C-alpha distance (Angstrom), angle and dihedral (degrees) to the residues before:
residue distance angle dihedral
M1 . . .
S2 3.76 . .
D3 3.81 117.2 .
L4 3.82 104.1 -129.0
Q5 3.79 113.7 -151.7
H6 3.77 138.1 177.8
Y7 3.74 114.6 -124.7
A8 3.82 114.5 -115.3
L9 3.80 108.9 -145.5
P10 3.80 115.5 -131.8
L11 3.77 122.0 -135.2
A12 3.79 111.1 -69.8
P13 3.78 114.4 -104.4
S14 3.79 111.0 -105.0
D15 3.79 136.0 -161.5
G16 3.83 93.2 24.7
T17 3.79 94.0 -61.8
I18 3.79 137.1 119.7
Y19 3.79 137.5 -106.6
I20 3.82 119.4 -136.6
H21 3.77 120.5 -154.7
S22 3.85 131.3 -175.7
E23 3.80 130.8 -179.8
E24 3.79 142.8 149.7
I25 3.81 111.0 -115.2
A26 3.81 118.2 -153.6
P27 3.83 120.9 -126.9
E28 3.81 117.7 -85.3
T29 3.81 93.9 21.5
T30 3.78 122.0 153.4
F31 3.79 123.5 -170.7
Q32 3.77 113.7 -151.6
S33 3.78 122.2 -117.3
H34 3.80 112.4 -71.0
R35 3.80 142.6 146.6
H36 3.83 137.5 -149.0
P37 3.81 132.6 -139.6
W38 3.82 88.0 -131.5
G39 3.79 136.2 47.0
Q40 3.79 119.8 -84.4
L41 3.82 130.3 -152.6
N42 3.80 112.1 -160.1
M43 3.79 119.8 -160.5
V44 3.81 139.9 154.2
D45 3.77 135.4 -146.2
S46 3.78 91.0 -157.4
G47 3.78 135.9 5.1
V48 3.78 126.7 27.2
V49 3.79 126.1 -81.9
E50 3.80 123.4 -151.1
L51 3.81 119.1 -158.1
T52 3.75 129.8 -177.1
V53 3.79 107.4 -151.6
A54 3.79 120.1 -175.9
G55 3.82 88.4 -24.2
E56 3.82 95.5 -48.8
V57 3.81 121.4 111.6
F58 3.80 118.6 -132.7
L59 3.80 119.2 -170.5
S60 3.79 121.4 -179.6
P61 3.80 141.3 168.1
P62 3.83 124.5 -140.1
Q63 3.81 98.5 -76.5
Y64 3.81 92.0 59.9
A65 3.80 131.4 62.2
I66 3.79 130.0 -158.9
W67 3.79 117.4 -131.4
I68 3.82 118.6 -154.5
P69 3.82 117.3 -174.7
A70 3.79 119.9 -138.6
D71 3.82 122.2 -68.4
I72 3.82 96.7 12.9
E73 3.80 114.4 134.3
H74 3.80 116.5 -124.2
T75 3.80 144.5 159.1
S76 3.78 130.1 -155.7
Y77 3.80 135.9 -149.1
S78 3.79 132.9 -173.7
R79 3.80 121.3 -164.1
Q80 3.80 93.0 -169.5
R81 3.79 136.6 24.2
V82 3.78 108.4 -64.5
A83 3.82 130.8 -161.0
Y84 3.79 94.1 -145.2
R85 3.79 127.5 -161.5
A86 3.78 128.2 -178.0
V87 3.79 135.9 -176.1
Y88 3.80 116.4 -159.9
V89 3.78 111.0 -159.1
N90 3.78 125.5 -157.2
Q91 3.81 110.9 -120.7
D92 3.80 91.4 -115.4
W93 3.81 91.4 59.3
A94 3.82 92.6 37.5
R95 3.81 91.8 65.9
T96 3.80 89.9 90.8
L97 3.81 92.0 53.1
P98 3.84 127.6 82.5
D99 3.81 115.6 -71.8
A100 3.82 92.7 -142.6
P101 3.84 132.1 54.6
C102 3.80 111.3 -87.5
M103 3.78 146.3 141.9
L104 3.80 122.5 -95.3
M105 3.79 128.6 -163.4
V106 3.82 109.3 -116.4
S107 3.80 108.1 -130.5
P108 3.82 121.7 -148.3
L109 3.80 88.9 -111.4
V110 3.81 92.7 55.4
R111 3.79 91.0 49.3
A112 3.85 91.1 47.3
I113 3.80 91.9 51.8
M114 3.80 91.1 48.0
A115 3.81 90.4 49.4
D116 3.80 90.6 49.6
F117 3.81 93.3 51.9
A118 3.82 91.4 44.8
G119 3.81 92.3 48.6
R120 3.81 91.1 52.8
E121 3.82 91.8 40.4
V122 3.80 92.2 -121.7
D123 3.79 111.8 162.7
I124 3.81 100.0 161.3
P125 3.83 114.0 29.0
K126 3.80 106.6 -131.4
T127 3.81 108.6 158.9
P128 3.82 118.6 80.1
A129 3.82 89.7 -114.0
D130 3.80 93.3 51.6
R131 3.79 92.2 45.5
R132 3.80 89.7 53.2
L133 3.82 89.2 49.6
A134 3.80 89.8 49.9
R135 3.80 89.5 51.4
V136 3.84 89.8 53.0
L137 3.80 88.9 50.6
V138 3.80 93.0 53.9
D139 3.81 91.6 42.7
Q140 3.81 89.9 54.0
L141 3.79 90.9 51.0
A142 3.81 89.8 50.4
L143 3.81 89.5 55.4
A144 3.84 93.0 52.7
E145 3.80 115.3 102.2
P146 3.84 112.5 -117.6
L147 3.80 111.9 -117.1
A148 3.77 135.0 -160.7
A149 3.80 117.9 -109.9
Y150 3.79 109.9 -60.3
L151 3.79 92.8 -128.3
P152 3.80 106.1 16.8
S153 3.78 122.6 -160.1
T154 3.80 130.8 -150.3
S155 3.78 140.2 -163.8
D156 3.81 91.2 -144.4
P157 3.84 105.2 137.4
M158 3.80 93.1 -140.5
L159 3.82 97.1 47.6
T160 3.79 101.2 36.1
P161 3.85 96.9 72.9
I162 3.82 89.9 48.3
L163 3.80 94.8 50.3
E164 3.80 91.8 45.2
A165 3.80 90.3 51.7
L166 3.79 90.9 50.8
Q167 3.79 92.6 48.3
A168 3.80 89.1 52.2
D169 3.82 90.3 48.7
P170 3.84 113.2 20.2
A171 3.83 89.3 176.2
N172 3.80 90.8 67.8
N173 3.81 107.0 123.1
D174 3.81 98.3 -174.6
T175 3.81 112.7 140.7
L176 3.76 125.1 -122.2
A177 3.79 87.8 -108.9
Q178 3.80 90.3 57.6
W179 3.80 91.7 49.5
A180 3.80 89.7 48.4
R181 3.78 91.7 55.8
R182 3.80 90.7 51.6
R183 3.80 91.1 49.3
H184 3.83 90.9 46.9
T185 3.75 93.6 -120.0
T186 3.80 139.2 97.4
E187 3.78 130.5 -83.5
R188 3.81 89.5 -123.1
T189 3.82 91.0 55.3
L190 3.80 92.7 51.3
A191 3.81 91.5 46.1
R192 3.82 90.5 53.1
R193 3.81 91.1 49.0
C194 3.79 91.5 50.4
Q195 3.80 91.1 53.8
R196 3.79 92.4 44.7
E197 3.82 99.0 43.3
L198 3.82 102.6 28.8
R199 3.83 100.5 26.2
M200 3.80 88.9 -132.2
S201 3.80 141.4 68.3
F202 3.80 125.0 -84.7
S203 3.81 91.6 -111.9
D204 3.81 92.4 50.3
W205 3.82 91.7 50.9
R206 3.82 91.4 49.9
S207 3.82 92.7 47.6
R208 3.82 90.1 52.0
L209 3.79 90.3 49.8
R210 3.80 90.6 51.4
F211 3.78 91.7 48.0
L212 3.83 92.3 52.3
T213 3.82 90.2 46.7
S214 3.81 91.0 50.1
L215 3.83 92.0 58.1
G216 3.78 91.2 64.0
M217 3.79 91.8 45.5
L218 3.80 93.1 51.8
K219 3.78 89.8 48.7
K220 3.81 90.0 54.0
G221 3.79 89.5 56.6
L222 3.80 101.3 -105.5
S223 3.80 114.7 154.4
V224 3.78 120.3 -113.0
K225 3.81 89.3 -108.0
E226 3.80 91.8 51.1
V227 3.80 92.1 49.6
A228 3.82 90.9 48.7
L229 3.81 92.1 52.4
E230 3.81 93.0 44.1
L231 3.80 89.5 54.0
G232 3.78 94.4 50.6
Y233 3.81 100.3 -101.6
S234 3.78 119.9 141.0
S235 3.81 92.6 -146.5
S236 3.77 140.0 24.5
S237 3.80 91.2 -123.2
A238 3.81 92.4 63.9
F239 3.81 90.7 52.9
I240 3.83 92.4 45.5
T241 3.82 89.4 52.8
L242 3.80 90.7 52.3
F243 3.82 92.1 46.5
R244 3.80 93.0 50.3
R245 3.79 90.8 50.3
H246 3.79 92.6 56.2
A247 3.80 103.1 31.1
G248 3.78 102.1 30.2
T249 3.79 89.9 -129.4
S250 3.80 139.2 65.8
P251 3.82 122.3 -91.1
E252 3.82 90.8 -111.0
Q253 3.81 92.6 50.0
Y254 3.80 89.5 48.3
R255 3.80 89.8 50.9
R256 3.82 93.6 48.4
T257 3.81 95.6 48.1
R258 3.81 89.7 54.7
G259 3.79 96.2 44.1
L260 3.81 93.8 -113.3
K261 3.80 119.3 150.6
E262 3.77 129.3 -155.9
G263 3.79 111.1 -106.8
R264 3.79 95.4 20.0
A265 3.77 116.0 108.6
L266 3.80 115.7 -151.5
E267 3.78 114.7 -149.9
């Protein structure tokens, strides 16, 4: 059962600065609908966070962050334990950031600055050096290209049953042509709907789903070979190729950088 929580607002950023927040969120946790008078960048070190922002669902793994401008209502949900990080940006500084909710690629520099602040337990940068570092952080976010939702959803009556079936069984290897026959339509029609509703191809959507699913499997301690087989791949190399394309690193490198060990399940 989901653990429903009220969101406790942090102190408002003052003097044109930012507020940095870190916490561990338990599995199956839902934060009730809320809004902030300042912009909020949501990111995770591990796990996957799902946010519903103004009715749109955003789902992202660790290398992406979700930006929510000020005064936009949103809720959040985590299926698994999440190492959550947030940056609250004063509206003056947020002027350089997107004016609509979106995803942003988290650069190594952004992650390094966040790690530095967390390591020194800095929530509100106050010294001149920390304020300069905070400015670099916001400048880096302003340079990031806004992205569509990592795994977009749709209410399209023809696509919804297909996407739900894939989410229930990510290892399903049925082709778009096979799905088209089941839906009594053509492959071309489904392909057009994927581009129109999801802004990506059917194969791209499925590969993103498998990548997100693999993160939880790696965290549970499954080997790369086990994950590959569970996701419907005939070889580990095919899964490693997919993982590198989405994460920019191999599954083993991802596991090592997060202190995860094969065979050890993390609750």
